[in-house]
PDB file as gemmi writes it, atoms N, CA and C in Angstrom:
CRYST1    1.000    1.000    1.000  90.00  90.00  90.00 P 1                      
ATOM      1  N   MET A   1       0.945  -1.122  -0.026  1.00  0.00           N  
ATOM      2  CA  MET A   1       0.011  -0.392   0.092  1.00  0.00           C  
ATOM      3  C   MET A   1       0.898   1.037  -0.465  1.00  0.00           C  
ATOM      4  N   SER A   2       0.536   1.839  -0.748  1.00  0.00           N  
ATOM      5  CA  SER A   2       1.269   3.553  -0.695  1.00  0.00           C  
ATOM      6  C   SER A   2       1.281   4.609   0.376  1.00  0.00           C  
ATOM      7  N   LYS A   3       1.865   5.345   0.464  1.00  0.00           N  
ATOM      8  CA  LYS A   3       1.645   6.701   1.447  1.00  0.00           C  
ATOM      9  C   LYS A   3       0.591   7.116   1.258  1.00  0.00           C  
ATOM     10  N   LEU A   4       0.116   7.436  -0.051  1.00  0.00           N  
ATOM     11  CA  LEU A   4      -1.126   8.189  -0.288  1.00  0.00           C  
ATOM     12  C   LEU A   4      -2.157   7.571  -0.196  1.00  0.00           C  
ATOM     13  N   GLN A   5      -2.174   6.078  -0.072  1.00  0.00           N  
ATOM     14  CA  GLN A   5      -3.562   5.100  -0.105  1.00  0.00           C  
ATOM     15  C   GLN A   5      -3.712   5.062   1.827  1.00  0.00           C  
ATOM     16  N   GLU A   6      -2.540   5.090   2.522  1.00  0.00           N  
ATOM     17  CA  GLU A   6      -2.519   4.973   3.662  1.00  0.00           C  
ATOM     18  C   GLU A   6      -2.982   6.503   4.348  1.00  0.00           C  
ATOM     19  N   MET A   7      -2.497   7.531   3.710  1.00  0.00           N  
ATOM     20  CA  MET A   7      -3.385   8.828   3.934  1.00  0.00           C  
ATOM     21  C   MET A   7      -4.661   8.803   4.033  1.00  0.00           C  
ATOM     22  N   TYR A   8      -5.194   8.357   3.113  1.00  0.00           N  
ATOM     23  CA  TYR A   8      -6.373   8.578   2.850  1.00  0.00           C  
ATOM     24  C   TYR A   8      -7.405   7.152   3.452  1.00  0.00           C  
ATOM     25  N   ILE A   9      -7.140   6.316   3.605  1.00  0.00           N  
ATOM     26  CA  ILE A   9      -7.393   4.851   4.437  1.00  0.00           C  
ATOM     27  C   ILE A   9      -7.562   5.300   5.672  1.00  0.00           C  
ATOM     28  N   SER A  10      -6.829   5.925   6.723  1.00  0.00           N  
ATOM     29  CA  SER A  10      -6.537   5.928   8.114  1.00  0.00           C  
ATOM     30  C   SER A  10      -7.723   6.783   8.222  1.00  0.00           C  
ATOM     31  N   PRO A  11      -7.823   7.939   7.987  1.00  0.00           N  
ATOM     32  CA  PRO A  11      -9.209   8.596   8.336  1.00  0.00           C  
ATOM     33  C   PRO A  11     -10.419   8.173   7.905  1.00  0.00           C  
ATOM     34  N   ALA A  12     -10.297   7.676   6.967  1.00  0.00           N  
ATOM     35  CA  ALA A  12     -11.590   7.051   6.493  1.00  0.00           C  
ATOM     36  C   ALA A  12     -12.316   5.950   7.565  1.00  0.00           C  
ATOM     37  N   SER A  13     -11.147   5.426   8.008  1.00  0.00           N  
ATOM     38  CA  SER A  13     -11.131   4.254   8.907  1.00  0.00           C  
ATOM     39  C   SER A  13     -12.131   4.590  10.424  1.00  0.00           C  
ATOM     40  N   VAL A  14     -11.155   5.772  10.506  1.00  0.00           N  
ATOM     41  CA  VAL A  14     -11.693   6.736  11.830  1.00  0.00           C  
ATOM     42  C   VAL A  14     -13.088   7.014  11.375  1.00  0.00           C  
ATOM     43  N   TRP A  15     -13.648   7.690  10.478  1.00  0.00           N  
ATOM     44  CA  TRP A  15     -14.809   8.352  10.373  1.00  0.00           C  
ATOM     45  C   TRP A  15     -15.836   7.271  10.362  1.00  0.00           C  
ATOM     46  N   GLN A  16     -15.576   5.855   9.656  1.00  0.00           N  
ATOM     47  CA  GLN A  16     -16.320   5.004   9.391  1.00  0.00           C  
ATOM     48  C   GLN A  16     -16.656   4.486  11.153  1.00  0.00           C  
ATOM     49  N   ALA A  17     -15.720   4.511  11.650  1.00  0.00           N  
ATOM     50  CA  ALA A  17     -15.903   4.033  13.165  1.00  0.00           C  
ATOM     51  C   ALA A  17     -16.778   4.712  14.177  1.00  0.00           C  
ATOM     52  N   GLY A  18     -17.108   6.089  13.555  1.00  0.00           N  
ATOM     53  CA  GLY A  18     -17.909   7.196  14.085  1.00  0.00           C  
ATOM     54  C   GLY A  18     -17.129   8.181  15.339  1.00  0.00           C  
ATOM     55  N   GLY A  19     -15.693   8.327  14.744  1.00  0.00           N  
ATOM     56  CA  GLY A  19     -15.035   9.340  14.999  1.00  0.00           C  
ATOM     57  C   GLY A  19     -15.191  10.326  14.368  1.00  0.00           C  
ATOM     58  N   SER A  20     -14.360  11.616  14.501  1.00  0.00           N  
ATOM     59  CA  SER A  20     -14.460  12.729  14.076  1.00  0.00           C  
ATOM     60  C   SER A  20     -13.256  13.292  13.591  1.00  0.00           C  
ATOM     61  N   ILE A  21     -13.342  14.118  12.523  1.00  0.00           N  
ATOM     62  CA  ILE A  21     -11.633  14.063  11.875  1.00  0.00           C  
ATOM     63  C   ILE A  21     -11.617  15.655  11.681  1.00  0.00           C  
ATOM     64  N   ASN A  22     -10.489  16.289  11.950  1.00  0.00           N  
ATOM     65  CA  ASN A  22     -10.433  17.859  11.998  1.00  0.00           C  
ATOM     66  C   ASN A  22      -9.694  17.712  10.572  1.00  0.00           C  
ATOM     67  N   TRP A  23     -10.647  18.347   9.451  1.00  0.00           N  
ATOM     68  CA  TRP A  23     -10.479  18.517   8.188  1.00  0.00           C  
ATOM     69  C   TRP A  23      -9.026  19.768   7.921  1.00  0.00           C  
ATOM     70  N   ASP A  24      -9.272  20.806   8.909  1.00  0.00           N  
ATOM     71  CA  ASP A  24      -8.405  21.691   8.802  1.00  0.00           C  
ATOM     72  C   ASP A  24      -6.977  21.156   8.763  1.00  0.00           C  
ATOM     73  N   ILE A  25      -6.661  20.276  10.038  1.00  0.00           N  
ATOM     74  CA  ILE A  25      -5.588  19.631   9.994  1.00  0.00           C  
ATOM     75  C   ILE A  25      -5.378  18.823   9.208  1.00  0.00           C  
ATOM     76  N   PHE A  26      -5.860  17.590   8.670  1.00  0.00           N  
ATOM     77  CA  PHE A  26      -5.820  17.005   7.685  1.00  0.00           C  
ATOM     78  C   PHE A  26      -5.224  17.646   6.498  1.00  0.00           C  
ATOM     79  N   TYR A  27      -6.025  18.908   6.236  1.00  0.00           N  
ATOM     80  CA  TYR A  27      -5.551  19.343   4.512  1.00  0.00           C  
ATOM     81  C   TYR A  27      -4.520  20.630   4.782  1.00  0.00           C  
ATOM     82  N   GLN A  28      -4.015  20.699   5.959  1.00  0.00           N  
ATOM     83  CA  GLN A  28      -3.297  21.822   6.181  1.00  0.00           C  
ATOM     84  C   GLN A  28      -1.619  22.305   5.368  1.00  0.00           C  
ATOM     85  N   SER A  29      -1.343  20.981   4.777  1.00  0.00           N  
ATOM     86  CA  SER A  29      -0.254  21.395   4.019  1.00  0.00           C  
ATOM     87  C   SER A  29      -0.367  21.195   2.734  1.00  0.00           C  
ATOM     88  N   GLU A  30      -1.978  21.528   2.057  1.00  0.00           N  
ATOM     89  CA  GLU A  30      -2.563  21.428   0.360  1.00  0.00           C  
ATOM     90  C   GLU A  30      -2.489  23.008   0.406  1.00  0.00           C  
ATOM     91  N   TYR A  31      -2.221  23.169  -1.044  1.00  0.00           N  
ATOM     92  CA  TYR A  31      -2.398  24.849  -1.458  1.00  0.00           C  
ATOM     93  C   TYR A  31      -3.671  24.681  -2.245  1.00  0.00           C  
ATOM     94  N   ARG A  32      -4.540  25.570  -1.853  1.00  0.00           N  
ATOM     95  CA  ARG A  32      -5.706  25.475  -2.871  1.00  0.00           C  
ATOM     96  C   ARG A  32      -5.934  27.124  -3.120  1.00  0.00           C  
ATOM     97  N   LYS A  33      -6.194  27.134  -4.177  1.00  0.00           N  
ATOM     98  CA  LYS A  33      -6.621  28.368  -4.979  1.00  0.00           C  
ATOM     99  C   LYS A  33      -8.190  28.852  -5.749  1.00  0.00           C  
ATOM    100  N   TRP A  34      -8.979  29.897  -5.059  1.00  0.00           N  
ATOM    101  CA  TRP A  34      -9.952  29.868  -5.422  1.00  0.00           C  
ATOM    102  C   TRP A  34     -10.169  29.854  -6.971  1.00  0.00           C  
ATOM    103  N   LEU A  35     -11.346  28.931  -7.105  1.00  0.00           N  
ATOM    104  CA  LEU A  35     -11.304  29.001  -8.640  1.00  0.00           C  
ATOM    105  C   LEU A  35     -12.683  29.641  -8.820  1.00  0.00           C  
ATOM    106  N   PRO A  36     -13.184  30.754  -9.735  1.00  0.00           N  
ATOM    107  CA  PRO A  36     -14.385  31.137 -10.064  1.00  0.00           C  
ATOM    108  C   PRO A  36     -15.352  30.363 -10.996  1.00  0.00           C  
ATOM    109  N   LEU A  37     -16.482  30.058 -10.718  1.00  0.00           N  
ATOM    110  CA  LEU A  37     -17.008  29.057 -11.802  1.00  0.00           C  
ATOM    111  C   LEU A  37     -18.396  30.262 -12.119  1.00  0.00           C  
ATOM    112  N   PRO A  38     -18.874  29.585 -13.842  1.00  0.00           N  
ATOM    113  CA  PRO A  38     -19.808  30.488 -13.874  1.00  0.00           C  
ATOM    114  C   PRO A  38     -21.632  30.005 -13.287  1.00  0.00           C  
ATOM    115  N   THR A  39     -22.278  31.209 -12.887  1.00  0.00           N  
ATOM    116  CA  THR A  39     -23.380  30.786 -12.230  1.00  0.00           C  
ATOM    117  C   THR A  39     -24.687  30.320 -13.197  1.00  0.00           C  
ATOM    118  N   TYR A  40     -24.226  30.237 -14.340  1.00  0.00           N  
ATOM    119  CA  TYR A  40     -25.367  30.171 -15.342  1.00  0.00           C  
ATOM    120  C   TYR A  40     -24.953  28.480 -15.892  1.00  0.00           C  
ATOM    121  N   PRO A  41     -26.182  28.021 -16.112  1.00  0.00           N  
ATOM    122  CA  PRO A  41     -26.096  26.831 -16.640  1.00  0.00           C  
ATOM    123  C   PRO A  41     -25.334  26.898 -18.380  1.00  0.00           C  
ATOM    124  N   PHE A  42     -24.249  25.653 -18.723  1.00  0.00           N  
ATOM    125  CA  PHE A  42     -23.429  25.749 -19.737  1.00  0.00           C  
ATOM    126  C   PHE A  42     -24.434  25.544 -20.959  1.00  0.00           C  
ATOM    127  N   GLU A  43     -24.056  26.286 -22.096  1.00  0.00           N  
ATOM    128  CA  GLU A  43     -25.123  25.695 -23.368  1.00  0.00           C  
ATOM    129  C   GLU A  43     -25.160  24.456 -23.617  1.00  0.00           C  
ATOM    130  N   ARG A  44     -26.333  23.846 -23.987  1.00  0.00           N  
ATOM    131  CA  ARG A  44     -26.338  22.269 -24.211  1.00  0.00           C  
ATOM    132  C   ARG A  44     -26.333  22.044 -25.635  1.00  0.00           C  
ATOM    133  N   THR A  45     -26.243  23.396 -26.475  1.00  0.00           N  
ATOM    134  CA  THR A  45     -26.688  22.857 -27.954  1.00  0.00           C  
ATOM    135  C   THR A  45     -25.185  23.253 -28.476  1.00  0.00           C  
ATOM    136  N   ALA A  46     -24.699  23.286 -29.692  1.00  0.00           N  
ATOM    137  CA  ALA A  46     -23.527  23.646 -30.337  1.00  0.00           C  
ATOM    138  C   ALA A  46     -23.959  25.019 -31.115  1.00  0.00           C  
ATOM    139  N   ILE A  47     -23.297  25.689 -31.220  1.00  0.00           N  
ATOM    140  CA  ILE A  47     -23.795  26.920 -32.095  1.00  0.00           C  
ATOM    141  C   ILE A  47     -23.054  26.795 -33.647  1.00  0.00           C  
TER     142      ILE A  47                                                      
END                                                                             
């Protein structure tokens, strides 16, 4: 099992057993960037 798999399986096991997870700590080393998305439905027909 890879380290990445272990990193995600461990919290999943805790949650499945009824425990709580501090997601702020879990994701503290990740960099996230705000991504603006359109607020309208995308065109469904070709132009």
